[in-house]
C-alpha positions in Angstrom: 73.2 78.8 94.5 72.9 82.1 92.6 73.5 84.0 95.8 76.9 82.3 96.2 77.8 83.3 92.6 76.8 86.9 93.2 78.8 87.0 96.5 81.8 85.5 94.7 81.7 88.1 91.9 81.3 90.9 94.4 84.3 89.7 96.4 86.6 89.8 93.4 89.0 92.7 93.0 87.5 95.2 90.5 89.8 94.4 87.5 88.6 90.8 87.5 84.8 91.2 87.9 84.1 91.1 84.1 86.2 88.1 83.4 84.8 84.7 83.0 86.2 81.7 84.9 88.5 80.7 82.1 90.0 84.1 81.7 90.6 84.5 85.4 92.0 81.0 85.6 94.6 81.9 82.9 95.7 84.9 84.9 96.0 82.7 88.1 97.9 79.9 86.2 100.3 82.4 84.7 101.0 83.9 88.1 101.4 80.5 89.6 103.8 79.4 86.8 105.9 82.4 87.5 105.9 82.2 91.4 105.3 78.4 91.9 103.8 79.5 95.2 100.1 79.6 96.1 100.5 82.4 98.7 102.5 84.6 96.2 99.8 84.0 93.6 97.2 85.0 96.1 99.1 88.3 96.7 99.5 89.0 93.0 95.9 88.3 92.1 94.1 89.3 95.3 92.2 86.0 95.3 91.6 83.7 98.2 93.5 80.5 98.9 90.5 78.4 97.9 90.0 80.2 94.6 93.7 79.9 93.6 93.9 76.3 94.8 90.9 75.4 92.6 92.1 77.3 89.5 95.6 75.8 89.5 94.0 72.3 89.7 95.1 71.1 93.1 91.5 70.7 94.2 90.8 68.4 91.3 93.8 66.3 92.1 92.7 65.8 95.7 89.1 65.1 94.7 90.3 62.5 92.3 92.5 60.6 94.8 
């Protein structure tokens, strides 16, 4: 479990490594609100599809259904 978290943090672009999940999520959500496109948000933030998908809330919606 902790190894996954360490790998996740090491995989983040350097400007995001010291941010907590909430702060990073705010950046992702602001980008998504502007672009309204997962792939464009990925390009702007440098995050993976799964990370952006989770942070904009689509993962929660599908888990709930």
